[in-house]
Structures are given as C-alpha cells and as structure tokens.
C-alpha positions, 0 to 999 in steps of 0.5 A: 500500500502506498500513501501520502500527500498529493502534489498536483501538477498540470498537463504536459509536465516535461522532463525539463520541469521534472529535472532541469537540464542544467543539473544533468552534469551528475547522475547522483540520485541525491544530487538530482533530488535536490532539484526535483520539479524545480522549474514547475514549483521552486519550493517543491523539495522543501515542502514534500515529505517522504512517501508523498505522491505526484498527481499530474495531468495528460502526457506527464513526463514528455520531452527527452528520454532521460532516465534522470526524471524518474530517478530524481522523483524517486530519490526525492522521496516521492512514492509514485506518480498518478497521472491522466496519461504518461509519455511512453518513454517516461512510462518505460523509464519509470518502470526501469527505475522502479518508480510506481506509476498509475493512470487514472483520469478520474483520480487526477480530477478528484484530487486536490493538492494536499489531499491524503491519498492511498493506493493499492498497487496490486488492485489499482484502487486509489482512495482519496482519504480526504474526500472519501472518494475511491477511484480505479487505475489499471494495475500494472501487470504482475511482471512489471510489479516484479520489476518495480519490487526488485528495484528496477529492471537491472536488479530484476534481470540480475535476480532472474539470471541468478535463478538460472545458475 
C-alpha cells in the first residue's frame, strides 16, 4: 500500500520541469533530488515529505528520454506518480527505475493538492482519504510489479539470471 500527500501538477509536465537540464552534469540520485520539479514549483523539495505522491495531468513526463526524471522523483522521496496519461518513454523509464506509476483520469480530477491519498498497487484502487472518494487505475501487470519490487529492471534481470545458475 502506498500513501501520502498529493502534489498536483498540470498537463504536459516535461522532463525539463521534472529535472532541469542544467543539473544533468551528475547522475547522483541525491544530487538530482535536490532539484526535483524545480522549474514547475521552486519550493517543491522543501515542502514534500517522504512517501508523498505526484498527481499530474495528460502526457506527464514528455520531452527527452532521460532516465534522470524518474530517478530524481524517486530519490526525492516521492512514492509514485498518478497521472491522466504518461509519455511512453517516461512510462518505460519509470518502470526501469522502479518508480510506481498509475493512470487514472478520474483520480487526477478528484484530487486536490494536499489531499491524503492511498493506493493499492496490486488492485489499482486509489482512495482519496480526504474526500472519501475511491477511484480505479489499471494495475500494472504482475511482471512489471516484479520489476518495480526488485528495484528496477537491472536488479530484476540480475535476480532472474541468478535463478538460472
């Protein structure tokens, strides 16, 4: 179960808003985390708490193919992202980097900034504890959940290869 405070962003949040290109001279997750969502909300990392949830509109994570975006979000302490839709490259990078993501138009439209949200990763049920409303997201398939639970694609592949020895 994932739970946290919702931080709401609009449509077309691109990878430059998630982690501005001026900080891409490092791949250190903790350094990147200091600048998470900086161009969308300059005080974002000062306001969030570990486990909080980003709620985005349409086409979240559009722009470049950099893996730095989901790495930055995860390292900042965000537990997952709920959006109306994701850019496909961000979707794949999030899974590869073990950042849970959920698509639900209704949940986004029914969530305000500061709402307490709880998500069941296995069923895709999203409960807004502040409003008392429940929404549905299509749960990630079991094999993708395994990748995320393994800590990302590289760890998953290592685990699978170790089983074959």
